[in-house]
C-alpha positions in Angstrom: 27.3 137.9 -3.2 26.5 135.6 -6.1 22.9 134.6 -7.1 21.2 132.8 -9.8 17.9 134.3 -11.0 15.4 132.1 -12.7 12.5 133.7 -14.7 10.4 133.7 -17.8 11.3 135.7 -20.7 10.0 139.2 -20.4 10.1 139.2 -16.6 13.5 140.8 -16.2 13.8 143.1 -13.2 16.5 145.5 -12.0 17.2 143.5 -9.0 18.6 140.7 -11.3 21.1 143.0 -12.9 24.7 141.7 -12.5 23.5 138.2 -11.3 23.8 135.0 -13.2 20.4 134.5 -15.0 18.6 131.4 -16.4 15.8 132.7 -18.7 13.3 130.4 -20.1 10.3 130.7 -22.4 7.3 128.7 -23.3 7.6 127.7 -26.9 6.4 124.6 -28.8 7.8 125.6 -32.3 10.0 123.2 -34.0 12.9 125.6 -34.2 14.1 127.4 -31.1 14.4 131.2 -30.8 17.9 132.1 -31.1 17.7 134.7 -28.3 16.2 132.1 -25.9 18.6 129.4 -24.9 16.1 127.5 -22.6 13.0 126.7 -24.6 10.4 124.6 -22.7 7.1 123.0 -23.7 4.1 125.4 -23.3 2.2 122.7 -21.4 4.7 123.2 -18.5 3.3 126.6 -17.7 0.5 124.7 -15.8 1.1 123.9 -12.2 1.3 120.1 -12.7 3.0 117.5 -10.7 5.3 114.9 -12.6 8.7 114.2 -14.2 7.5 115.2 -17.6 7.4 118.8 -16.3 10.9 118.8 -14.8 12.4 120.3 -18.0 14.6 122.9 -16.2 16.0 120.8 -13.4 19.2 119.6 -14.9 19.8 122.9 -16.6 19.5 124.7 -13.2 21.8 122.1 -11.7 24.5 122.8 -14.2 24.0 126.5 -13.8 24.6 125.9 -10.1 27.7 124.0 -10.6 29.0 126.7 -13.0 28.4 129.9 -10.9 28.2 128.4 -7.3 25.6 131.0 -6.1 24.9 131.9 -2.5 21.3 131.7 -3.2 18.7 131.0 -5.9 16.0 133.5 -6.8 12.9 132.0 -8.7 10.2 134.2 -10.0 6.8 132.4 -9.9 5.7 128.8 -9.8 5.0 126.8 -13.0 5.1 123.2 -13.8 8.8 123.6 -15.1 9.9 125.5 -12.0 7.9 123.7 -9.2 10.6 121.2 -8.6 13.7 123.5 -8.7 13.6 124.3 -4.9 14.0 120.8 -4.1 16.9 120.4 -6.5 18.6 123.4 -5.1 18.3 122.1 -1.5 20.0 118.7 -2.6 22.9 120.8 -4.0 23.1 122.9 -0.8 21.8 126.2 -2.1 19.4 128.5 -0.3 16.2 129.4 -2.2 14.1 132.6 -2.6 10.7 132.1 -4.2 8.7 135.1 -5.4 5.1 134.4 -6.1 3.2 137.0 -8.3 0.7 134.8 -9.9 -1.4 132.8 -7.6 -2.9 129.5 -8.8 -6.5 128.7 -8.2 -6.4 126.3 -5.3 -9.9 125.1 -6.1 -8.8 124.0 -9.5 -6.1 121.7 -8.3 -6.2 118.3 -7.0 -5.4 117.5 -3.4 -2.3 115.6 -4.3 -1.2 118.5 -6.3 -1.8 121.0 -3.4 0.1 118.6 -1.1 3.0 118.4 -3.4 3.2 122.2 -3.8 3.2 122.6 -0.1 6.0 119.9 0.2 8.0 121.8 -2.4 7.6 125.2 -0.4 9.2 123.4 2.6 12.4 123.6 0.7 12.1 127.5 0.2 14.0 129.7 2.7 12.5 132.9 1.8 8.9 133.1 0.4 8.2 136.4 -1.3 5.1 138.3 -2.5 4.8 141.4 -4.5 3.5 144.5 -2.9 -0.1 143.8 -3.9 -0.5 141.8 -0.7 -0.7 138.2 0.7 -2.6 135.4 -1.0 -5.9 133.9 0.0 -5.7 131.7 3.0 -5.2 128.0 2.4 -2.0 128.1 0.5 1.0 129.4 2.6 -0.2 129.1 6.1 2.6 128.9 8.6 5.2 130.3 6.1 6.5 133.9 6.8 5.7 135.9 3.6 8.1 138.8 2.8 8.4 141.4 0.2 11.4 141.3 -2.3 13.0 144.2 -0.6 12.7 142.4 2.8 14.0 139.2 1.4 16.9 140.6 -0.3 17.8 142.6 2.8 17.6 139.5 4.9 19.8 137.5 2.4 22.4 140.2 2.7 22.3 140.3 6.5 22.3 136.5 6.8 25.8 136.4 5.1 24.8 133.1 3.5 27.8 130.8 2.9 28.2 129.4 -0.4 28.7 125.6 -0.6 32.4 124.9 -0.8 32.4 121.3 -2.1 30.3 119.5 -4.6 27.6 117.3 -3.2 28.2 113.5 -3.0 28.1 111.5 -6.0 24.6 110.3 -5.7 23.2 113.8 -5.5 25.5 115.0 -8.4 24.4 112.3 -10.7 20.8 112.7 -9.7 20.6 116.5 -10.1 22.3 116.4 -13.5 20.0 114.0 -15.2 17.2 115.0 -17.5 13.9 113.6 -16.0 11.7 113.9 -19.2 14.2 112.2 -21.2 14.6 109.4 -18.7 10.9 109.0 -18.6 10.7 108.7 -22.3 13.6 106.1 -22.3 11.9 103.8 -19.7 8.3 104.1 -20.8 8.6 101.1 -23.2 9.4 98.7 -20.3 6.0 99.3 -18.7 4.4 96.8 -21.0 6.4 93.9 -19.6 4.3 94.3 -16.3 0.7 94.7 -17.6 -0.1 91.3 -16.0 1.4 92.2 -12.6 -0.7 93.5 -9.6 2.4 94.8 -7.7 5.8 95.7 -8.8 9.1 96.4 -6.9 11.6 98.9 -8.6 15.0 98.1 -7.2 17.3 101.1 -6.9 14.3 103.3 -7.9 16.1 106.7 -7.6 13.6 109.6 -7.8 10.8 107.3 -8.9 10.6 107.9 -12.6 9.5 104.3 -13.5 7.3 104.3 -10.4 5.4 107.2 -12.0 5.1 105.3 -15.2 3.7 102.3 -13.6 1.3 104.5 -11.7 0.1 106.0 -14.9 -0.5 102.6 -16.2 -2.7 101.7 -13.1 -0.1 99.3 -11.7 0.8 99.3 -7.8 4.4 99.6 -7.2 6.9 100.2 -4.4 10.6 101.4 -4.8 13.7 100.7 -2.7 16.5 103.2 -2.7 19.7 103.4 -0.6 20.2 107.1 -0.5 18.2 108.7 2.0 17.9 112.2 0.5 16.9 110.8 -2.9 14.4 108.3 -1.4 12.9 111.2 0.5 12.8 113.2 -2.8 10.8 110.2 -4.3 8.4 110.1 -1.4 7.9 113.8 -1.9 6.7 112.9 -5.6 4.1 110.8 -3.8 5.5 107.4 -4.2 6.0 104.6 -1.8 9.8 104.3 -1.4 11.8 102.4 1.1 15.2 103.7 2.1 17.2 100.5 2.5 20.0 98.3 1.0 18.4 96.5 -2.0 19.9 93.0 -1.0 18.7 93.2 2.5 15.1 94.5 1.4 14.9 91.5 -0.9 16.0 89.0 1.6 13.1 90.3 4.0 10.4 90.2 1.2 10.5 86.5 -0.2 7.6 85.8 -2.7 6.2 89.3 -2.2 6.1 90.6 -5.8 4.6 89.6 -9.1 7.0 91.9 -10.9 10.6 93.2 -10.2 12.3 96.1 -12.3 15.9 96.6 -11.8 17.5 99.3 -14.2 21.2 100.2 -14.2 22.2 98.5 -11.0 24.3 95.3 -12.0 27.0 97.4 -13.6 27.6 99.0 -10.2 28.3 95.6 -8.7 31.1 93.0 -8.6 30.3 89.6 -9.9 29.7 88.0 -6.5 27.1 90.7 -5.7 25.4 90.3 -9.0 25.0 86.8 -8.4 23.4 87.4 -4.9 21.3 90.1 -6.4 19.7 87.9 -9.0 19.2 85.0 -6.5 17.4 87.3 -4.0 15.3 89.1 -6.8 14.3 85.4 -7.9 13.4 84.8 -4.3 11.3 87.9 -4.0 9.2 86.9 -7.0 6.0 84.8 -6.8 5.6 81.9 -9.1 5.2 83.0 -12.7 6.6 86.4 -11.6 8.3 88.7 -14.2 11.8 90.1 -13.7 13.1 92.9 -16.1 16.8 93.8 -16.1 18.2 96.8 -18.0 22.0 97.5 -17.9 24.6 98.8 -20.3 25.1 96.7 -23.5 28.8 95.7 -23.9 28.2 95.1 -27.6 27.0 98.7 -27.9 29.9 100.8 -29.4 28.2 104.1 -28.1 28.1 102.6 -24.5 31.6 101.4 -24.7 33.1 104.6 -25.9 30.7 107.3 -24.4 28.0 106.6 -21.8 29.5 103.9 -19.5 32.6 105.8 -18.5 30.8 108.8 -17.4 29.8 107.1 -14.1 32.8 106.7 -11.8 30.8 103.8 -9.7 30.4 101.6 -12.7 32.5 98.4 -12.0 32.3 96.6 -15.2 30.2 95.5 -18.2 28.1 92.3 -18.0 27.1 90.5 -21.3 23.5 89.7 -21.4 24.3 86.0 -22.1 26.2 85.8 -18.8 23.3 87.5 -16.8 20.9 85.1 -18.5 23.0 82.1 -17.4 23.1 83.4 -13.8 19.3 83.9 -13.9 18.7 80.4 -15.2 20.5 78.9 -12.3 18.1 80.8 -10.1 15.1 79.2 -11.6 14.3 82.1 -14.1 13.7 81.5 -17.8 14.5 84.3 -20.3 11.4 85.3 -22.4 13.0 88.1 -24.3 16.5 89.4 -25.0 17.2 92.6 -26.8 20.5 91.4 -27.9 18.8 88.5 -29.8 15.8 90.2 -31.1 17.1 93.7 -32.0 20.7 93.5 -33.0 21.4 92.8 -36.7 24.2 90.5 -37.4 27.6 92.1 -37.9 28.4 92.1 -41.6 31.7 90.6 -42.7 34.0 92.9 -44.4 37.5 93.0 -45.6 40.3 95.1 -43.9 41.2 96.3 -47.3 38.0 96.5 -49.3 38.5 96.3 -53.1 38.7 99.6 -55.0 36.0 100.4 -57.5 37.5 101.4 -60.9 35.3 103.8 -62.7 36.5 104.4 -66.3 35.4 107.4 -68.2 33.1 106.5 -70.9 33.8 107.5 -74.5 31.5 110.6 -74.8 33.8 112.7 -76.9 32.2 114.8 -79.5 32.4 113.4 -83.1 34.5 115.5 -85.3 32.1 117.9 -87.2 31.7 117.4 -90.9 33.6 120.1 -92.7 31.7 121.8 -95.3 33.2 124.2 -97.7 31.6 127.4 -99.1 28.6 126.9 -101.5 29.3 126.8 -105.3 27.4 129.2 -107.6 25.4 126.2 -108.7 24.3 125.4 -105.1 23.6 129.1 -104.6 21.4 129.2 -107.7 19.5 125.9 -106.6 19.0 127.4 -103.1 17.4 130.7 -104.5 14.8 128.5 -106.5 14.0 126.3 -103.4 16.0 123.2 -104.5 18.8 121.4 -103.0 21.8 119.9 -104.8 22.7 116.1 -104.4 25.9 117.3 -102.5 23.7 118.9 -99.9 21.7 115.6 -99.5 25.0 113.6 -99.0 26.0 116.1 -96.3 22.8 115.8 -94.6 23.1 111.9 -94.6 26.5 112.1 -93.2 25.4 114.6 -90.5 22.5 112.2 -89.6 24.9 109.2 -89.4 27.2 111.3 -87.1 24.2 112.1 -84.8 23.2 108.4 -84.7 26.8 107.5 -83.6 26.7 110.1 -81.0 23.4 108.7 -79.6 24.9 105.3 -79.6 27.8 106.5 -77.5 25.5 108.3 -75.1 23.5 105.1 -74.6 26.7 103.3 -73.8 27.8 106.1 -71.4 24.5 105.7 -69.5 24.7 102.0 -69.2 28.2 102.6 -67.8 27.0 105.1 -65.3 24.2 102.8 -64.0 26.8 100.1 -63.5 29.1 102.5 -61.6 26.2 103.6 -59.5 25.1 100.1 -58.6 28.8 99.3 -57.7 29.0 102.3 -55.5 25.7 101.3 -53.9 27.0 97.8 -53.0 30.1 99.3 -51.6 28.0 101.8 -49.4 25.7 99.0 -48.3 28.8 97.0 -47.2 30.2 100.0 -45.3 26.7 100.6 -43.7 26.6 97.1 -42.4 29.8 98.1 -40.3 28.5 101.5 -39.3 25.0 100.1 -38.3 26.4 98.8 -35.1 26.5 102.4 -33.9 22.8 102.4 -34.1 22.4 99.6 -31.5 20.6 100.5 -28.4 22.9 101.5 -25.5 21.0 99.2 -23.1 20.6 95.5 -22.9 17.0 94.4 -21.8 16.1 90.9 -20.4 12.8 89.8 -19.5 12.6 86.7 -17.1 9.8 84.6 -15.9 10.1 82.6 -12.6 9.5 78.9 -13.3 7.0 77.1 -11.3 
């Protein structure tokens, strides 16, 4: 029977021998420990609720896809492991949770306690070490077991491993990195600072809803997938499970702000037109609409990101979306394609070669000096020098001056060559700079009164 054990470094136990293991460690150092493949921020040790703590979710999901376990065994609750039981349940895997370190319930907020209890509903086998049960108030109504009892039940239940991959929505959701997505979406919150209520269309797990909440902005989400919308509600957000178009039709002039991220590329053109029309209708006068979608002018998006999603229909150029929005009474206040993109530099298909000739830096021929005569030897002994010696010294000095002149010419030549190479590198960089464009196009609209 295959199992996947998840535990902190240094907590290995005999029961995990022979099983797949995901070992993590709390480490904030810049360079990861080579013996620790899963390094997580130290702050995620605390039992906190939020997507910034979900640093292990996508790693666990990938491990489940790889080893297809009959059950998941988690040692202890931390911020980084708190959400793993819900991920496992979405992927159809049973969960054993062993609790050896009890958090102080008095030190946690009511919302955190409620979230922990919600997570525990996804646990199939709740396990405590042999030291006894926790204080009342935490796991009431949940049958606690010892590790021996739990493993015995797992074996007796003959749990069936999931035979097929979950549907696409769950697959995509589980294999995403929540902290990274949170970081990527955080700049868009500023667009809604003047709004009192915001709708997130296609909100998924509610990452942007969390960002709005942190900014003190009331928000609601709409999500079509029932399991993912239930997941978002489990995070404490108001999320309606409904088709986005149907929901927008029912909520005319209801929102001061609407956020729609990575939805239009999943739709055919007539559906995009309808979506924008209904979003415009759901905005109050002067309301804000922010659209985020793959930028067709981004080379990285064209070659890498876009084609990972089998539900993507096509690219939409920002100018096309802006035109559709304008027809619906929306004026574009900001466009990333106009404000952020540098112009594409012109370049030749066959750039001219740079000819770098070698400067004349050859050593000058040495002045040949014969053996000293008896007269020169005599003058040298009495501390005098012959006229011939002075002549030779003058010649040597002239030779050195000529060498310095040629070296100066060589330095000037090298500077010219370096400047020519720098100009060519800048021309090439203008071409390569397009790789640095953001993968996303971002448009901010305001509803005209």
